C-alpha positions in Angstrom: -19.4 2.5 -56.4 -19.6 -0.1 -53.7 -22.9 -1.9 -53.1 -24.6 -1.0 -49.9 -25.1 -3.8 -47.4 -27.8 -3.5 -44.8 -26.3 -2.6 -41.5 -27.2 -4.6 -38.5 -29.1 -2.7 -35.8 -27.0 -2.2 -32.7 -27.2 -4.9 -30.0 -29.7 -4.0 -27.3 -28.9 -4.2 -23.6 -31.4 -3.8 -20.7 -29.9 -2.4 -17.5 -32.0 -3.1 -14.3 -30.7 -1.4 -11.2 -32.6 0.5 -8.4 -29.7 3.0 -8.1 -30.4 5.6 -10.8 -26.8 6.9 -10.8 -25.4 3.5 -11.6 -28.1 2.8 -14.2 -27.5 6.1 -16.0 -23.7 5.7 -15.8 -23.8 2.2 -17.2 -26.3 3.3 -19.9 -24.1 6.3 -21.0 -21.0 4.1 -21.2 -22.6 1.5 -23.3 -24.3 4.0 -25.6 -20.9 5.6 -26.2 -19.8 2.1 -27.4 -22.7 1.9 -29.9 -25.2 -0.3 -28.0 -28.9 0.4 -27.9 -29.7 0.7 -24.2 -32.9 0.6 -22.2 -33.0 1.0 -18.4 -35.3 0.0 -15.6 -35.1 1.2 -11.9 -37.0 -1.8 -10.5 -37.3 -5.5 -11.2 -41.0 -5.2 -12.1 -40.3 -2.5 -14.7 -37.3 -4.6 -16.0 -39.5 -7.6 -16.5 -42.0 -5.6 -18.5 -39.2 -4.1 -20.6 -37.7 -7.5 -21.2 -41.1 -8.9 -22.3 -41.9 -6.0 -24.6 -38.5 -5.2 -26.1 -36.7 -8.6 -26.1 -33.2 -7.2 -25.4 -30.1 -9.1 -26.6 -28.7 -9.1 -23.1 -29.5 -7.9 -19.5 -27.2 -6.4 -16.9 -29.0 -6.8 -13.6 -28.3 -5.6 -10.0 -28.6 -8.4 -7.4 -29.7 -6.3 -4.4 -33.0 -4.4 -5.1 -36.1 -3.8 -3.0 -39.3 -5.9 -3.4 -38.0 -8.2 -6.1 -34.2 -8.8 -6.0 -32.0 -9.9 -8.9 -32.6 -13.6 -8.2 -36.4 -13.1 -8.2 -36.1 -11.2 -11.5 -34.0 -14.0 -13.0 -36.4 -16.7 -11.9 -39.4 -14.8 -13.3 -37.5 -14.1 -16.6 -36.5 -17.7 -17.1 -40.0 -18.9 -16.3 -41.5 -16.6 -18.9 -39.0 -17.1 -21.7 -39.7 -20.7 -22.8 -37.2 -23.1 -24.0 -36.4 -21.6 -27.4 -34.7 -18.5 -26.2 -32.7 -17.5 -23.1 -31.5 -13.9 -22.8 -28.0 -13.8 -21.5 -27.9 -12.1 -18.1 -25.1 -10.8 -15.9 -25.8 -10.2 -12.3 -23.7 -7.2 -11.0 -23.4 -6.7 -7.2 -21.3 -4.9 -4.7 -21.9 -7.7 -2.2 -18.6 -9.7 -2.2 -19.8 -12.2 0.4 -22.5 -14.2 -1.4 -23.3 -17.6 0.1 -22.5 -20.6 -2.0 -26.2 -21.6 -2.4 -27.1 -18.2 -4.0 -24.1 -18.3 -6.3 -24.9 -21.8 -7.4 -28.6 -20.9 -8.0 -27.5 -17.9 -10.1 -25.2 -20.1 -12.2 -28.0 -22.7 -12.6 -30.2 -20.0 -14.0 -27.6 -19.1 -16.5 -26.4 -15.8 -15.0 -22.8 -14.6 -15.1 -21.8 -13.0 -11.8 -19.7 -9.7 -11.7 -18.7 -7.4 -8.9 -18.9 -3.6 -8.7 -17.3 -1.4 -9.4 -17.2 -2.0 -13.2 -15.0 0.4 -15.1 -15.7 1.2 -18.8 -13.5 -1.6 -20.2 -15.1 -4.1 -17.7 -18.6 -3.1 -18.6 -18.0 -3.1 -22.4 -16.2 -6.5 -22.1 -19.1 -7.9 -20.1 -21.6 -6.7 -22.8 -19.6 -8.3 -25.6 -19.2 -11.5 -23.6 -23.0 -11.7 -23.1 -23.7 -11.0 -26.7 -21.4 -13.7 -27.9 -24.0 -16.1 -26.6 -26.7 -14.7 -28.9 -24.7 -13.6 -32.0 
């Protein structure tokens, strides 16, 4: 009989995107790969989710109404404190970002990826983000 080792809970990922179809597709693909996934359809809801559930990583849309991805990231970083920074990837279909925005996203510790993301791209991105924390 082999001794039972406690299994580690699945890594948790928060997806924040105002496009429900994208959000649900990403969530479904990541759940199939064994991740625990929560979703938010607005930056405000995403910030609440992040504060309450402390995800291991966040995949975030850049272009959203009211508060965009940059605004989300600034608020997230301001609320986290120095001891813990959740890895974040910004995903966008906007291929023409100005240099200042790209630099600001990098300074805030976000990885930048472009849509579309296929299954292997999304899973690879999730694993890359989680390497930072695990």
